[in-house]
N, C-alpha and C positions, 0 to 999 in steps of 0.2 A: 614815110608818113603812115601812121596807123589808120586803119580803116574805121569807118563809123561803127561797125559791129565790135570791132576789138576795144574801141573807146568806151562803148556802152558796157561791154563785159567788165572792163577795168572799174567803172563806175559803180556797177552792181556789187563788185567784190568789196570795194571800199565802203559801201553802205552796210554790207554784212559785218565787216571787221569793226565798224563804229557802233554795232548794236542796233541799228534802225530796222525794225521789222518791215517786211515787204507785204502787201495786201495779198491775201489768198482768195482765189476764186472757188467758191463752193457750188458744185452742180451735181445733179444726180437724174437719171431718168429710168423709169421703170414702165414696161409695157403692161398693160391691163387686159385681161382676158374678158372677151365678150360672154354673154350668157351661153350656157351649154348648148352645143349644136350650132354655134355661130363662129364667125371668124372675128378677130380682135377689131374693135371699131375705134376706140380711143386709146391714148395714153397720157400719162401725167408726167410732166417735166416739172422739177422743182429747181429753181434758180435763186440765188440771192446776189444783190449787187455788191461791188467791191467798195468796201469803206474807205475813206481817207485814213492814212495812217497817222495817228495823234500820239503814238508812243504807248498806247495801252489798248488791250484787246476788249471790244465791246460786241455784245450780240447784235445781229442784224436781222430785222424781221424778213422772213422767208415769204416770198410770193410764189404762188403756184399756177401753172398754166395746164390746162386741159386741151390736148391736141386731139381734135375729133376727126375721124376718117369720114369726110363729108360724102364721099362716093358710096361707102356702105350704107350710111344713113339714108341717103337718097334711094338706094336700092330696097330699104326696109319701108318706104312709103313716107319718110320725113321730108319736109320741103327744106331745101338748102339753098345758099346763095348761088351755087353753080349748077343747080338743077334747071333743066329746060322748062319752058312754060308747060303748065300742066292743068288738068281740071282741079286738082286738089290745091294747087297754088293759088288759082283764080279765086277758088272758094274761100280760102283763108284771107284773101285780099278783101272780099266782101265782109267777112266776119269781123276782121280787125279795125275797119275803117271807123265805125261809130264808137268803139271803145277808145280809140285814139282821139277822136274828136272830143268825147267827154273828159279824157284825161288832160287834154290841153286847155281846158276852158280856164279863162282868166277873170279877174274882176268880180262883179257881183254874181256872175253866172258860173263861177268856179264851183266845181263839185268836191266836197270834202273827201280826201283820201281817193280822189278820182284815179290816181296812178296806181292804185293798189287794186288788182284784179284777181279774183279767186276763181278757179276753175273746179267745178265739182259735179257731182251726179247724184241720183237717188240711191242707186245701187252699185255694186261692183261689176267691172267687166263692160261698162258702157263706153269706154274710150275717152275718159277724161284726160288721163295722162298723156295720151297721144295727141289730144287737142291742145293741151297746155304746151307741149313741146313745139308743136307746129305753129301755134300763136306766137310764141316767143321767137322762133326762128324768122317767121315772116315779119314781125314787127322790127327785128334786128335789121332787116333788109331796108328799113326806111332811112332816108338821109339824115333825118334829125332826131333819131330815137336811139336811146341806149335801153337795153332790156336786162332784167335780172329774173332768173327763173328759180323759184324757190320750191324745193320738195318739202311740202308740208304734211304730207301723208306719212306721219312718223310711224304708224302701225305697219304699214305695208308700202315702204318706199320703193319707187320704180324709176325715177328719173336717171339716176346713175346707172342702173342696170339697162335701161333702154339705150343709153349712150355707150354701153360696153365698157364701162368703168367701175372701179372697185369702190366700196362705201368709204365715205370720208367724214371727218368732222364737219359740223355745220350748224343748222339751227338749234338743235338741243344743247350743243355746247354754249351757244350764245344765251340761251334762256337760263342755263345754270350759272352763267357768269364765268365759265371756264375759258372763253376765248373771246376775242375781238373780232369785228367784221372783217378786217383786213387779214386775219389769221385763216379764215375758213372760206372766203369768197374765192371762187375759181374763175380765173380768165380763161377765155377760150380762143381758138383760132378763127372764130367768126368775131370780127372786130368789135361789134357792139352788143355782145352777149356775154353775160356772166352767170355762173351757176352757184347756187347755195344749196348743198346737200342737206339731207335731213339730219345726219349726224349719227353718233354711236348709239345702238340700242339702249333703251332706259326702261327700267321697270315701271316709271311714273311719266311715261312720255305723253300719254294723253292728257294728264293733269297739267303738265308743263305747257302744252299747247293751248289750254284753256285758262292760264294763269295771268295775274296782272302783269307779269314780266313780259308776256306775249303782247299784251295790249300796248304796254309802253314801247316795245320794240317796233311794232307796226306804225305807232304814231311817229316815232323817231325816223323810221325808214321813209315814211311818206314825206316828212318835212326836209330831212336831210338829203334825200335823193329825189327832190320834187321834179327834176328834169329827166327822171328815169321811170320807165314802165316796169312795174314789179309784178310778176305773174306768180300765183300760188297754185300748185297742183295739191288739192286739199282732199281729205278723206270723204266718203260718200255721206250723204245727209242722213239717210234712213239707218245707218248702221253704227253711227258714232255720235257724240255730242259736241266735239270740239269744232266741227265745221260750222255749227250754228253760232258759236261765239266768235269764230273768224269772220263769218258773213257780217256780223254786227259792226266790224271794224273796217270793212271794205267799202271802197266807193263803187265798185261794180262786181257783179257776179256773173259768170258764165255757167249756166246749168245744162250739162251734156245729157241728152235723151237718145237712147238707141232705138232706131226705128223697129217696129214689129217685135218689140221685146218689152219696153218699160211700159207698164200699165199706166192709164190715165190717172187712176186713183194715186199711184205712187208719185207721179209727177206733181199732182195737186198738193199731196201731203209734204213733199220736199220743198215746194215752193212756199208752203204756209210756214216753213221753219226759218226762212231767210227774208221774210217781208221787211225786216228792219233795214235791209240794204236798199238805198235809193234807186238802184239800177239793176234789174235783173234780166238777163238776156238767155234765149233758148237757143241751143245748137242742136239740131236733129242729125244724128250720126248714122252712118251706114244706110244711106237712102239710095235705092236703085233707080235707074232712069225709067224703068218700066212699072215701078210700084210693086214688083214682085217680092222685094225684100232681099233678093240676091245681089251681090256685088262682086266685082273684080278688084282686089286690093291693088293690083298693079296700076289702076287708073285713080288710085285715091279714094277717099270716102266722100259721100254726099252730105251736104249740110242744109239744114234750113235755119233761118235766123229770124227772131222776133223779139220785140220788147215786151217783158213781162209774160207771165205764164199764160195769160188770157188771150194773147195775141196770136193770130194765125202765123204759120212760118212761111218764108219765101223761099221757094226751091230755087237753087243756083244752077 
């Protein structure tokens, strides 16, 4: 009596002789290098599902997954699902709660585009990208949320760099009509978190971000992904114009202000540019416990939170 293996081998040979093709599994994996001076943090795995054999070859959409090194991210100060409880994790819980409440409003109290949240700052270097990444991670830990983090700072993209991943097609390709969302959206090993990179460098990147195509994309994203929180890491308000256009399409804006650095005049000027957004929130970044302005990054950043620029912040 022939074994099952022998029977299977004979059947495969019969299929080949009859001219019936067998499905091929396509897979590839490349390790991405972290920024100079750092160890690798993430890698990109590209896989495609095996199609049913119908007698003809057809192209299969490729899905990509970003494998994040959560241990390395936690060591760099990023809140991750496996991180122990920390001051930073608790502070982001405080920051995210009213944002999630607004995003989930239903009925007559629903906020237009409430699930679209833009994170910005008045000037560069105030920690907006760090805040956007941590907010996305913290929100993805919620039981009922899925989160998309969009790198909309097309002039100086940093989300992929912070994750230790190479640049990839993304937002700019969508705006040019060169790709569909499923082609550029990256799944991660954080179950409820996906990443939309800024995309390939483009000479008219800022114009694309301020275009009608961007407005249509934002409206489509808000409606199509109504059960998903979408966080945008956007350019600084006082250095670019596209952030002001983005803010007009957002349901909520988080304005990051660095303690002992950002002047009050700059904060008020930045706020005046985004008054069209119905909900503006302040995050006071790098606050020390003793008010000296010094901080130890290993214990995370300090944050204050307030509704609208005129509100006092609440130190956590």
